[in-house]
N, C-alpha and C positions, 0 to 999 in steps of 0.2 A: 283271603283277606290278609293284609300285611300287619304283622304284629309289631310291638315296640322293638327298639334296637336291642339286639342280643337275644331275643326270644324267637322260637321257631314259629312257623306259620301253620295254622290248623287247616287241614283239608279233610272235611268230614270229622271223623273221630280220631284221625291220625295227625300228629304234629310232625311237619317236615321242616328240615333245616333251611337256612337261607344261604345262597351263594353270593359272596361279595367279590366283585372284580375291582381290585385295589391298584391304583396307580402309585408307583414308587419313584424316587428321584432318578433323574437321568445322569447324575454326577454328584452334585453337592448333596450330602446326606441330610442337610437341614431343609431341603425342599420337599417336605412331606407334610401333609395336613394333619391337624389334631384329630380329625375324624378318622383318617387312615390309621393313625397310631392306636386309637381306641378300638377300632375293629380288629387290628392285628393282635392286640392284647387279650381280646375277649372271645374270639372265635375258638371253636373246638379243634380246628385243623387248618394248617396253611400248606398250600401246594405251590411250589416255586419252580421257575425255569432252571435256576442253578441254586441249589440249597446253600452252597458256600457263600455266594453273593448275598443271599437273603439273610443268612445267619449274621453276617457283618452288619447289615442294616439293622436287624433286630437288636443285636448287642449294643450298637451305638445308642439306641434309644431305651436300653434297659429292659427289653422284652425277652423273656425266657420262653422259647418255643423251639420245637424241632420240626422244621419244614420238611415236607415230602416232595419228591421230584415230580414235575409235570413239564416235560420238554418235548421238542419235536420228535424224538425217537420213541417216546413211550406215551404220547398223548392219548392214543386210543385206549390203552389199558388204564391209565391214570384217570381218564375221564369217567370211566365206569366206577372206579373206586370213589371218586368224588360224588357221583350220583347215589351210590350205596350209602355214603355217609349222610347225604341230605335226606334220603328216604328214612334213615334211622333217627332223624330229628336233630342231627348235628349241624351247626353252622360252619361253613367253610369259606376261606379266603383264597383266592388265587392271585399270584403276583408274577411279574416277569423280572428279568435282570434290571431293567430300567424302563420307565414309562408305563404304558397301559397294556395289560395282557390282551391279545387278540388283534393288536394294531401292529402289524409286522413282527409279531412275537407269538409264541404259543398261547393258547387260551380260547381261541374262537370255537374249537371243537367242543370243549366241555360246556361253554355257554350255549351253543346250539342245542346240545342234548338236554341241558337243564330247562331251556325255554320250551322245547318240544314236550318235555315231561310235565310241564305246568309248574315248575319250581319258581320260587321267588328269586330273581336275580337283581342285585343292587349294584349300581356303579358308584365307586368311590373315586372321584376325579382327582387329578393332580398334575405333576410336571409332564410336559410333552415336548419332545424335540421338534416336532412339526410346528406347534404353536409358538415355541420360543424363537425358532428361526424366522418364521413369518413376521413376528412382532417387531423384529429389528431390521427387516429387509427392505422396508418401504414398499412392499408389494401391495397393490390396491386391487380390489375387485375379486372376482371368482378365481379359483385355482383348482387343479386336479392333483390329488395325492397318489403317487404311483408306488409308494413303498420301496422295496428293494427290487431292482430290475433283475432279470435272469443273469446267472453267473457266466454262462457261456456267451462268447462274443456274438456269434451269429444270432442266437436267440434274443440277446439284448438289443441288437440292431432291428430285428423284426418287431420287437415290442415298441421301440421308439418310432418306427415307421407309422404305427397306428395313431401317434400323437403329433405327427409332423405339422398338421394344419390346425391344431387346437389353438384357438385365439387367446387363451388365458395362460397364466403361469403354470408351470409343471414343477411339482415338489417331489423329490425322491431322496431316499437314504442310500448311502454307499459305504462300503468297508475300505479301510486304508490300502489293502493290497490290490484293490481293483480301481482305485480312484483315477489313476492316469488313463487307463484304458477306457473308463467310463466317460471321462472328459473328451477324449478323442472321438468316441462314438456319438456323443451329444453334438459335437461340432460338425462331424461328417453327415449325420442324418438330419439334424434340425437346421444346420447352417450356423457358421461361426459369427454371424452378425448379431446374434441374440445377446441379451444381457444375462449375466450369471451372478448369483450370490453363493459364496462358499461359506457355510457355517460349520465350524469344526470345534469339537470338544466342548460343546455348550454346557455351561455351569461348572466346568472343571477349571483347573489351574491355568491351563494353556488355551483357554477359549479364544477363538478369533472369528471374526466375520469380515469377509472380504468381497467387495463387488468389483466386477470387471467385465469387459466384453468376453464372450465365450472364446473368441480367437486368442485372447491373452492368457487364459486360465492355465493351460498346460505349462507355459513358461513360468508363470508365477509359482506354481506348485514345485517345479523343478529347481527354482532358484534357492530353495532351502529345504533340505530333506525333512526337517521337522514339520513342514506344512503338509506333508503326506501322512502324518500320523494321526491316530484317533478316529472317531466316528464322524461321518459327514452328513450334513443335510444340504442338498443342492437345490437351488431355486432358479429355474430358467424362464425367461420372459416368453410370452406367448408368440405365436406366429404373427408376422406382420399382416396387416389388413390389405385388401386389394388396392385401396387408395395409396397405401405406403409403397406397395409393389410398383404401381403405375408411376408414382413420383420418382422412385429410384430408377426405373427404366428410362424415363425421360431425361433424368439427370445424366445418366451414362451416355445416352444417345446424343445429347447436346455436346458433351465433351468430345465424343468421337467425331461428330460432324465438323467440329472446329478444325480438324486435322485431316479428315478423310472424305472421299466421295460418298454420296448418299448410300449407294448399294453396299459398299464395304462397311460403312458405319452401322447400317441396319443389321447386317449379318453378324457383326461382332457383338452388337448390343443384345441381339437375340441369344447368342451363345452365353454371354456374361450373365444376363438377368433371367433368362428363361421366358421372357415375354414373347407373345406371338409376333412373327415377323411382319404380317400384314398390318397389325396395329402400330408397330414401330415405323413402318414405311409411311403410314398416314401421319404419324406424329412428326416424322422427318420433314414431310411436305409442309406441315403447319409451321414448324420452326423456321424453315427456309422462307416461307411467305412472310412471317413476322419480321424477318431481318431485312426484307426488301425496302 
């Protein structure tokens, strides 16, 4: 049974602590909820991805606490330390450098163990780079969140291949030192006719949101070295529908037929668009008949 805020939860005759998963600002230190600040002030222990970053946040809001580390390299050991604290009746908060723990950041392991152990796990929502980017992108309808793609190029391209035909928007995070390579891979694997939104440094001083065809993104980033700095959220439009593909194939075919014989035009159109040659030949005959 869930107790009141700040109190442990009784399991039989034993009082167990509560685990709070606390979202923190993604840049602007003012983007934190009153509830999150209350939790961080009152819990018995705070575990943080980077204790230095968290100390800055806590100090900014006048909270005196000494966070303990819970990051990618010690998550297994630290997770058991968190569970021991909860078993002892202590309330614990976990935070990442920015955003919500467990969402492309450490934290998922300790939450999984706490849930499996029957602990009370409480989300404290807040700022999200994913939600912030989507809210200003104009993206409508469903989307898939890919988080960070693999760092190695071959693995990254294989991961993207699995999403090539996904009909809705793809949202991913990327680091500044890989942004150009990532853009190239997106264009090569998904096709550079897609639309792209580049959201950079959200909520920070040099925040920018730029929309362009994927084909133009590399040049835009290269036009100013500052555009390659900071943390990125990339939103790529979904794969074109079959109707869109057919319309594009017919458009290309019509343009080629205006200058070339049917056989040559069909062959080139198939190469350019990937459409089946038989279907293009039938379309060419239809177009020729319509012009008679």
